[in-house]
MMTF fields as JSON, N, C-alpha, C and O atoms, coordinates in Angstrom:
{
  "mmtfVersion": "1.0.0",
  "mmtfProducer": "UNKNOWN",
  "numBonds": 355,
  "numAtoms": 356,
  "numGroups": 89,
  "numChains": 1,
  "numModels": 1,
  "chainsPerModel": [1],
  "groupsPerChain": [89],
  "chainIdList": ["A"],
  "bondAtomList": [4, 2, 8, 6, 12, 10, 16, 14, 20, 18, 24, 22, 28, 26, 32, 30, 36, 34, 40, 38, 44, 42, 48, 46, 52, 50, 56, 54, 60, 58, 64, 62, 68, 66, 72, 70, 76, 74, 80, 78, 84, 82, 88, 86, 92, 90, 96, 94, 100, 98, 104, 102, 108, 106, 112, 110, 116, 114, 120, 118, 124, 122, 128, 126, 132, 130, 136, 134, 140, 138, 144, 142, 148, 146, 152, 150, 156, 154, 160, 158, 164, 162, 168, 166, 172, 170, 176, 174, 180, 178, 184, 182, 188, 186, 192, 190, 196, 194, 200, 198, 204, 202, 208, 206, 212, 210, 216, 214, 220, 218, 224, 222, 228, 226, 232, 230, 236, 234, 240, 238, 244, 242, 248, 246, 252, 250, 256, 254, 260, 258, 264, 262, 268, 266, 272, 270, 276, 274, 280, 278, 284, 282, 288, 286, 292, 290, 296, 294, 300, 298, 304, 302, 308, 306, 312, 310, 316, 314, 320, 318, 324, 322, 328, 326, 332, 330, 336, 334, 340, 338, 344, 342, 348, 346, 352, 350],
  "bondOrderList": [1, 1, 1, 1, 1, 1, 1, 1, 1, 1, 1, 1, 1, 1, 1, 1, 1, 1, 1, 1, 1, 1, 1, 1, 1, 1, 1, 1, 1, 1, 1, 1, 1, 1, 1, 1, 1, 1, 1, 1, 1, 1, 1, 1, 1, 1, 1, 1, 1, 1, 1, 1, 1, 1, 1, 1, 1, 1, 1, 1, 1, 1, 1, 1, 1, 1, 1, 1, 1, 1, 1, 1, 1, 1, 1, 1, 1, 1, 1, 1, 1, 1, 1, 1, 1, 1, 1, 1],
  "groupList": [{"groupName": "UNK", "atomNameList": ["N", "CA", "C", "O"], "elementList": ["N", "C", "C", "O"], "formalChargeList": [0, 0, 0, 0], "bondAtomList": [1, 0, 2, 1, 3, 2], "bondOrderList": [1, 1, 2], "singleLetterCode": "X", "chemCompType": "L-PEPTIDE LINKING"}],
  "groupTypeList": [0, 0, 0, 0, 0, 0, 0, 0, 0, 0, 0, 0, 0, 0, 0, 0, 0, 0, 0, 0, 0, 0, 0, 0, 0, 0, 0, 0, 0, 0, 0, 0, 0, 0, 0, 0, 0, 0, 0, 0, 0, 0, 0, 0, 0, 0, 0, 0, 0, 0, 0, 0, 0, 0, 0, 0, 0, 0, 0, 0, 0, 0, 0, 0, 0, 0, 0, 0, 0, 0, 0, 0, 0, 0, 0, 0, 0, 0, 0, 0, 0, 0, 0, 0, 0, 0, 0, 0, 0],
  "groupIdList": [1, 2, 3, 4, 5, 6, 7, 8, 9, 10, 11, 12, 13, 14, 15, 16, 17, 18, 19, 20, 21, 22, 23, 24, 25, 26, 27, 28, 29, 30, 31, 32, 33, 34, 35, 36, 37, 38, 39, 40, 41, 42, 43, 44, 45, 46, 47, 48, 49, 50, 51, 52, 53, 54, 55, 56, 57, 58, 59, 60, 61, 62, 63, 64, 65, 66, 67, 68, 69, 70, 71, 72, 73, 74, 75, 76, 77, 78, 79, 80, 81, 82, 83, 84, 85, 86, 87, 88, 89],
  "secStructList": [7, 7, 7, 2, 2, 2, 2, 2, 2, 7, 1, 7, 7, 3, 3, 3, 3, 3, 7, 2, 2, 2, 2, 2, 2, 2, 2, 2, 2, 1, 7, 7, 1, 1, 7, 7, 1, 1, 6, 6, 2, 0, 0, 0, 0, 0, 2, 2, 2, 2, 2, 2, 2, 2, 2, 2, 2, 2, 2, 6, 6, 7, 4, 4, 4, 1, 3, 3, 3, 3, 3, 7, 1, 7, 1, 7, 2, 2, 2, 2, 2, 2, 2, 2, 2, 2, 2, 7, 7],
  "xCoordList": [36.979, 35.853, 36.368, 37.142, 35.933, 36.403, 35.772, 34.574, 36.588, 36.126, 36.77, 37.968, 35.99, 36.531, 37.234, 38.301, 36.651, 37.267, 38.638, 39.601, 38.722, 40.005, 40.985, 42.169, 40.495, 41.327, 41.981, 43.14, 41.26, 41.779, 42.77, 43.548, 42.756, 43.625, 45.0, 45.95, 45.114, 46.385, 47.26, 46.773, 48.563, 49.529, 50.026, 50.383, 50.052, 50.581, 49.561, 48.946, 49.395, 48.49, 49.246, 50.032, 48.998, 49.661, 48.611, 47.7, 48.754, 47.857, 48.736, 49.503, 48.627, 49.461, 48.604, 47.576, 49.043, 48.285, 48.86, 50.02, 48.044, 48.466, 47.59, 46.37, 48.181, 47.379, 46.419, 46.672, 45.332, 44.294, 44.863, 44.603, 45.634, 46.101, 47.016, 46.964, 47.846, 48.735, 47.921, 48.127, 47.008, 46.167, 45.35, 45.26, 44.768, 43.95, 44.806, 44.396, 45.981, 46.817, 47.27, 47.368, 47.545, 47.925, 46.741, 46.89, 45.584, 44.386, 44.027, 43.603, 44.195, 43.872, 44.745, 44.311, 45.965, 46.891, 46.552, 47.019, 45.746, 45.403, 44.307, 43.482, 44.327, 43.307, 42.431, 42.82, 41.259, 40.367, 39.484, 38.961, 39.324, 38.438, 37.473, 37.925, 36.23, 35.583, 35.956, 36.387, 35.798, 36.152, 35.254, 34.15, 35.753, 34.923, 33.64, 33.648, 32.543, 31.238, 31.064, 30.278, 31.788, 31.688, 32.94, 33.69, 33.152, 34.413, 34.734, 35.905, 33.743, 33.991, 33.858, 33.667, 33.958, 33.822, 34.8, 34.426, 36.04, 37.059, 36.649, 36.663, 36.285, 35.924, 34.638, 34.526, 33.68, 32.365, 32.221, 31.433, 32.954, 32.791, 34.041, 34.008, 35.152, 36.362, 36.929, 37.112, 37.206, 37.86, 37.007, 37.56, 35.704, 34.903, 34.963, 34.929, 35.05, 35.163, 36.509, 36.584, 37.57, 38.908, 38.873, 39.362, 38.296, 38.206, 37.351, 37.669, 36.273, 35.413, 36.164, 35.965, 37.023, 37.816, 38.785, 38.972, 39.395, 40.289, 39.491, 39.924, 38.339, 37.494, 37.038, 37.043, 36.643, 36.195, 37.329, 37.112, 38.521, 39.676, 39.977, 40.311, 39.863, 40.072, 39.014, 39.326, 37.782, 36.684, 36.907, 36.615, 37.425, 37.707, 39.062, 39.461, 39.773, 41.145, 42.034, 42.939, 41.772, 42.48, 43.821, 44.728, 43.958, 45.186, 46.401, 47.518, 46.203, 47.334, 47.852, 48.982, 47.039, 47.452, 48.167, 48.732, 48.135, 48.712, 50.103, 50.406, 50.931, 52.146, 51.705, 51.398, 51.672, 51.161, 52.323, 53.325, 52.18, 53.173, 52.577, 51.609, 53.156, 52.712, 53.462, 54.686, 52.747, 53.358, 52.908, 51.714, 53.839, 53.509, 53.411, 53.038, 53.745, 53.745, 55.083, 55.271, 56.015, 57.321, 58.29, 59.382, 57.881, 58.753, 58.089, 56.867, 58.897, 58.383, 57.647, 57.764, 56.9, 56.214, 57.24, 57.021, 58.353, 59.408, 59.954, 60.204, 60.137, 60.622, 59.603, 59.968, 58.337, 57.282, 57.296, 57.2, 57.412, 57.473, 58.71, 58.65, 59.814, 61.029, 60.794, 61.264, 60.061, 59.727, 58.882, 59.079, 57.942, 57.097, 57.922, 57.72, 58.825, 59.66, 60.505, 60.678, 61.03, 61.84, 61.02, 61.555, 59.731, 58.86, 58.513, 58.065, 58.716, 58.386, 59.319, 60.513, 58.775, 59.628, 60.584, 61.366],
  "yCoordList": [27.742, 26.871, 25.446, 25.186, 24.569, 23.197, 22.461, 22.582, 21.706, 20.904, 19.527, 19.376, 18.536, 17.191, 16.619, 16.017, 16.802, 16.242, 16.856, 16.146, 18.162, 18.837, 18.404, 18.203, 18.262, 17.827, 16.475, 16.257, 15.589, 14.256, 14.273, 13.332, 15.32, 15.393, 15.988, 15.736, 16.771, 17.462, 16.693, 16.033, 16.795, 16.147, 17.074, 16.617, 18.361, 19.322, 20.434, 20.927, 20.816, 21.907, 22.908, 22.537, 24.175, 25.233, 26.222, 26.591, 26.636, 27.631, 28.756, 28.577, 29.906, 31.048, 32.033, 32.508, 32.325, 33.242, 34.652, 34.84, 35.609, 37.0, 37.746, 37.587, 38.55, 39.298, 40.277, 40.754, 40.552, 41.432, 42.762, 43.175, 43.439, 44.783, 44.789, 45.718, 43.768, 43.685, 43.389, 44.011, 42.449, 42.091, 43.301, 43.58, 44.001, 45.176, 46.26, 46.847, 46.528, 47.59, 47.24, 48.123, 45.974, 45.562, 45.683, 46.106, 45.309, 45.343, 46.78, 47.039, 47.704, 49.107, 49.668, 50.545, 49.167, 49.662, 49.17, 49.738, 48.122, 47.565, 48.38, 49.021, 48.331, 49.005, 47.933, 47.329, 47.697, 46.656, 47.174, 48.287, 46.343, 46.662, 45.503, 44.432, 45.627, 46.827, 47.052, 46.121, 48.264, 48.557, 47.798, 47.374, 47.644, 46.987, 47.787, 49.013, 47.099, 47.762, 48.852, 49.779, 48.756, 49.78, 49.744, 48.768, 50.815, 51.035, 49.977, 49.657, 49.438, 48.461, 47.011, 46.102, 46.801, 45.465, 44.471, 43.344, 44.887, 44.005, 43.511, 42.309, 44.436, 44.075, 43.261, 42.35, 43.591, 42.966, 41.682, 40.81, 41.553, 40.393, 39.533, 38.345, 40.142, 39.366, 38.701, 37.484, 39.496, 38.939, 37.874, 36.852, 38.055, 36.984, 35.667, 34.593, 35.735, 34.51, 33.845, 32.623, 34.641, 34.12, 33.395, 32.272, 34.04, 33.418, 32.162, 31.185, 32.175, 30.996, 29.829, 28.678, 30.117, 29.057, 28.426, 27.209, 29.252, 28.725, 27.853, 26.757, 28.336, 27.582, 26.262, 25.226, 26.302, 25.09, 24.07, 22.879, 24.53, 23.629, 23.037, 21.857, 23.844, 23.339, 22.307, 21.298, 22.547, 21.626, 20.273, 19.231, 20.291, 19.05, 18.462, 17.426, 19.116, 18.724, 18.703, 17.876, 19.608, 19.661, 20.379, 20.089, 21.301, 22.078, 21.205, 21.585, 20.041, 19.142, 18.578, 18.093, 18.635, 18.14, 19.219, 18.937, 20.446, 21.565, 21.882, 21.663, 22.395, 23.056, 24.484, 25.236, 24.855, 26.17, 27.156, 26.924, 28.24, 29.305, 30.467, 31.092, 30.743, 31.883, 33.104, 33.175, 34.046, 35.222, 36.441, 36.736, 37.138, 38.34, 39.556, 40.641, 39.376, 40.493, 41.193, 42.145, 40.728, 41.38, 40.823, 41.358, 39.743, 39.191, 39.374, 39.487, 39.4, 39.633, 38.405, 37.303, 38.624, 37.523, 36.523, 35.313, 37.029, 36.16, 35.256, 34.074, 35.805, 34.992, 33.933, 32.802, 34.292, 33.321, 32.192, 31.019, 32.545, 31.525, 30.641, 29.436, 31.229, 30.441, 29.415, 28.281, 29.816, 28.873, 27.717, 26.562, 28.045, 26.998, 26.03, 24.818, 26.543, 25.697, 24.753, 23.588, 25.242, 24.411, 23.244, 22.161, 23.465, 22.418, 21.318, 20.242, 21.577, 20.561, 19.364, 19.528, 18.151, 16.962, 16.824, 15.874],
  "zCoordList": [-21.782, -21.904, -22.134, -23.056, -21.303, -21.352, -22.527, -22.783, -23.227, -24.351, -24.213, -24.452, -23.835, -23.584, -24.817, -24.697, -25.982, -27.204, -27.45, -27.74, -27.333, -27.51, -26.419, -26.687, -25.211, -24.096, -24.384, -24.029, -25.012, -25.323, -26.488, -26.641, -27.309, -28.476, -28.189, -28.93, -27.128, -26.88, -25.905, -24.986, -26.127, -25.248, -24.151, -23.065, -24.422, -23.464, -23.246, -24.191, -21.992, -21.658, -20.804, -19.932, -21.067, -20.319, -19.845, -20.586, -18.62, -18.054, -17.547, -16.601, -18.172, -17.803, -17.025, -17.508, -15.824, -14.991, -15.108, -15.475, -14.794, -14.804, -13.804, -13.824, -12.937, -11.967, -12.657, -13.763, -11.976, -12.501, -12.973, -14.103, -12.127, -12.467, -13.689, -14.494, -13.833, -14.995, -16.255, -17.297, -16.149, -17.288, -17.747, -18.943, -16.806, -17.14, -17.798, -18.8, -17.246, -17.82, -19.231, -20.083, -19.489, -20.844, -21.799, -22.945, -21.313, -22.162, -22.537, -23.663, -21.61, -21.865, -22.988, -23.736, -23.105, -24.131, -25.536, -26.522, -25.629, -26.949, -27.626, -26.975, -28.933, -29.72, -30.363, -31.363, -29.798, -30.296, -31.414, -31.351, -32.445, -33.553, -33.735, -34.14, -33.478, -32.961, -31.507, -30.826, -31.029, -29.639, -28.663, -29.004, -27.459, -26.445, -26.259, -26.37, -25.978, -25.974, -24.918, -25.116, -23.792, -22.764, -21.897, -21.905, -21.157, -20.448, -19.397, -19.194, -18.738, -17.663, -18.146, -17.338, -19.445, -20.024, -19.406, -19.081, -19.245, -18.685, -17.303, -17.039, -16.425, -15.058, -14.971, -14.151, -15.809, -15.719, -16.53, -16.163, -17.603, -18.487, -18.567, -18.248, -18.997, -19.268, -18.016, -17.987, -16.984, -15.789, -15.091, -14.683, -14.933, -14.322, -15.108, -14.507, -16.434, -17.237, -16.972, -16.84, -16.894, -16.573, -15.223, -15.102, -14.223, -12.895, -12.921, -12.244, -13.69, -13.797, -14.431, -14.042, -15.401, -16.036, -15.039, -15.032, -14.204, -13.167, -12.199, -11.844, -11.779, -10.847, -11.466, -10.8, -12.74, -13.42, -13.504, -13.283, -13.819, -13.9, -12.524, -12.415, -11.486, -10.126, -9.757, -9.125, -10.141, -9.845, -10.513, -9.927, -11.741, -12.468, -12.084, -12.617, -11.16, -10.804, -12.036, -12.148, -12.945, -14.216, -14.125, -14.905, -13.196, -13.159, -12.899, -13.249, -12.289, -12.068, -13.384, -13.443, -14.447, -15.757, -16.573, -17.629, -16.075, -16.801, -16.275, -15.102, -17.151, -16.716, -16.428, -17.353, -15.183, -14.795, -14.754, -14.078, -15.473, -15.474, -14.684, -15.115, -13.546, -12.752, -13.252, -13.142, -13.789, -14.378, -13.603, -13.54, -13.025, -12.265, -13.167, -12.72, -14.43, -15.356, -15.396, -16.154, -14.582, -14.523, -15.568, -15.759, -16.242, -17.286, -18.642, -18.738, -19.673, -21.02, -21.558, -21.022, -22.613, -23.284, -23.804, -23.747, -24.307, -24.82, -23.709, -23.94, -22.514, -21.39, -21.008, -20.684, -21.044, -20.745, -21.774, -21.414, -23.041, -24.094, -23.927, -24.172, -23.515, -23.272, -22.171, -22.262, -21.125, -20.049, -20.588, -20.211, -21.474, -22.048, -22.889, -22.816, -23.665, -24.522, -23.686, -24.047, -22.577, -21.69, -21.146, -20.912, -20.945, -20.393, -21.384, -20.987, -22.666, -23.665, -23.539, -23.289, -23.712, -23.6, -24.773, -24.823]
}
């Protein structure tokens, strides 16, 4: 969700992508408390919001302001964080 005030306060922005199948498989492994309200919550609610955020950023031409990390899910979270650290000035 875009927030102009927050956008003006930060110096660095990162957008980490993850394919649907990898994101879904990781989410299924988590134990949510309270649990998700129904079995298809990810497909019907979560993923469409993720896609809408990407579309909104594209509409505002915002992604050019982000360091975009394309993550296929084949690297660990630690490796992704290492990539982010390298990008810091």
